[in-house]
N, C-alpha and C positions, 0 to 999 in steps of 0.2 A: 671503479672500486679498487682500493689499494690492498696490498697484502695485509696490512693492519686491519682493514675492514673485514677481510675474509677470516682472519684469525679470531677476531673479536665478535664475529657475527653470531647472533642468537636468533634463530628463526622464530621461536615462540615468544621471545622477549622476556623469558623468565630469569635472565641474568646468567644462564649457564651457556658458555660458548658451544657452538655446534661441534667444534673439533673435540671437545671434552666428551660430549655424548657419544660421538662416533668412536672415540678411543675405547669406550666401555661397551660398545656394541649396542647403543641405544639409538632410537629414531630421533633425530634433531627436530623433527616437526611436531613432536609430542611433548607435553609438560609432565605427563605421568605415563612413562613406559610400562610401569607396573600399576594397573588400575587402583586408584585410591592412595597411591604413594607418590609424593612429589619426587621429581627426578633428583633433586638435591640430596634427598635421603637415600635413594637408590645408589647414587654415585658414592656417597659416603660409605655405604656398606661394601661396594665393589672395591673402593680404595683400600679398605681394611683387609679385604681378601687378597688384594694385590700385594700389600705389605707382608701379610702372613706367608704368601707364596715366596716372596723374596727371601724371607728369613729361612724358610724351609730349604731353599736352594743353597743358601750360605752354609747350612748345616749338612749339606750333601744329599738332600732329598731332591734329586734331579730326575726328570723323566728322560728316557732314551729316545722318545719320539722326536724326529727332526722338526725344527720350527720353520714356518714359512718366513719369507723376508718381511712380510707385514707383521707377523708375531714378534720377530726380533726387533723391528723398529718400534713397535708398540711398547715393548718392555723398556727399551732405551729411552723412548719418548716420555714414558711415565716417570722414569727415574729423573729425567731432566726437568720435567714440569714440577715434580715434587721438590727438587732442589731449588728451582727458581722461585717457587711459592714461599719456601722457608726463608729465602734470602730477601724476599720482598719485591722481586722483579715482576711477580704476578700478584695482583691484589686479591682480596677475598671474593670479588665478583668475577674473577677469572680474566680480567683485562690485563693486557701486556703493553709495555712501552715498546718503541720501535726497535731498540737494540735487541730486545728479547724476541720480537717477531723475526728479525733478521737471523738470529741465532738458530731458531727452530726451523725457519725456511731453509737455511743452509744445511742443517742436519738432514732434512727430508730430501733435499736435492742430492746430497752425497749418497744417500741410501738408494736413490733412484738411478743414479748414473754409474755407481761403482759395481758394475757387473760385467764380467768378461765373457767372450765367446766360449761356449762350453766344448765345442768340437772344432778343431782346426785341421784341415787337410794339408798334407805335404805332397811333394812330388812322387813319393813312393805309393801314394794312394791312387794315382792316375796311370793310364796306359800310354806310355811314350814310345814313339817310333822314330828311328833315325831316317826313315824314308821321307824325303822332302819333295817328291815328284809332284807335278801338277795334278796327276790323278789322285794322289793321296790327299793333297790339299783340298781338292774339289770334293772328295768324299767326306772329309772332315767338315767342310763348310755346309754341305748338304745335310749331314747328320745333325749339326747344331740347328740349322733352320727348321728341320722337321721336329726336333725336340722342343723348340720354343713355340711352335705352332700347334702342338698337340695339347689336349686337356684344357680347352678354353674354360674360363670361369664366367659366371653370370654377373658378378660384381668385381670391380677392381678393389684393391686394398684401400685406396683413398676413399672410394665410395662408402665402404663400410665404416671407416673411422669418422668420416664426416657425418654420416647418419647417426652414429653412436653419440657424437659430441654436439649435435645440433642444439640441444637444450642442456647446458651444463648443470642446471638445477634439477633435471629430471632425466638422468641417463637410464637407458635400458640395456643391461648387460647381455640380455639374450640376443641382441643384435650381433654381438661379436661372434656368435656361432656361425655367421655367414662367412667368416674367414676360413672355415674348414676347407672350402673348395680351393682357396688360394694356397693353403698349407699343403694340401694334397698335390696341387700343381707344382709348387716349388720343390717338394720332396721328389717329384718325378724328374725335375730338372737336375737335381743333385745326383740321383741314382744314374741318370743317363750320362751325365758328364764324367762320372767316375768310370763308366764302361766304354766311353768313346776313345778311340785311338787318336792320340794327339801328336802332331809333328813336333819334334824337339824344339824347334825355334819358337813355337807358340805355347809351349808348356807353362811358362810363368804367367802369361796373360790368361791362359785357360784356368790355372790354379787360382788366380785372383778372383775371377768370376765365380768359380765354384765356392770359395770361402765367403764371398759376398752373399750368395744364395743361402748358404748355411746360416749366416748371421741373421738374415731376414727371416728365415724359417724359425729360428729360435725366438726372434722378436715377436712373431705372430703367435707362437705357442704361449709366450709369456702374457701377451695382451689378453688372450682368452681366459686367463686366470683372474680377471677383474673381480669377480664375485667372492673368490676365496683368498686371494692374495693381491690386494690392491697396489701395494708398493711395487711388487714385481711387474704387474700389468702396466703401471705408469712408466716404469723403467723401460719396458718393451716399446711403448709408444714413443718415448723420447729417443731411444736408440734407433728405432725404425726411421724416424724423421731424418736422422743423420746418415743412416746407412743406405737409404733408397737412392739418393743422388750418387753415392759412390758406386753402387751397382750399375746404374745407368752409364756412368763414365767409363767403368771398366769394360762393360759390354761393347761400348762404342770403340774403345781402344783395340779390343780383340777383332771386332768387325773390320776396322781400318787396316789392321795388320794382315788379315786374311786377304782382303781385296788387293792390297799392295803386292803380296806374294803371287797371287793369281795373275796379276797384270804384267809381271816380269817375264 
């Protein structure tokens, strides 16, 4: 199935694309989300409300409540779709040409990827010692080993994500609550690493691992928002896939450096 197929897909065959129903909070598996009222009529009313809301915002009638990333994307997406419909890029049945599909896909991809790490640790956040003795190095190594072996989890992160995405057409967001144990474990790693006394020569490698764990921690918290903030959750999944190998690599670099110093 191509992106165009996904964008133009209408589960019910009523001519209204699934993405349009989802955008307005409707169930794409139904033709009448409001009993007795065709979804085309319901969407027309919701579109009118959206436009009225946009006018109110232009006149300064803004809410101070912060918008979720999904809400922000929905507003931008609605404005884009309206513009493309008026220009003829989307026909009256909601079908799009490939150029339009690519434009909307790119917009979604940018919203998903353009999120930076919210907290970044610096050298001032960790305990650094100038003592490079074998005893200090061994104590540091033992502390990290003990830290990483505590708080075991029932499921790995990959187990949970695979279980969640096993059937893309019928995902169960409640499965993501199983990430709570992983989040708690990683938070334990972060707290422990900030309290561990680190030999000066290993401080940069230690800091890299600490920030890797922080980024994974943020990714998992974002993923758990799937039901309320889908765009943020998808962004968390995308960034986790990129960040997990980095964490493994940096942990290995630190491990090798420790062994090298202990063997000298």
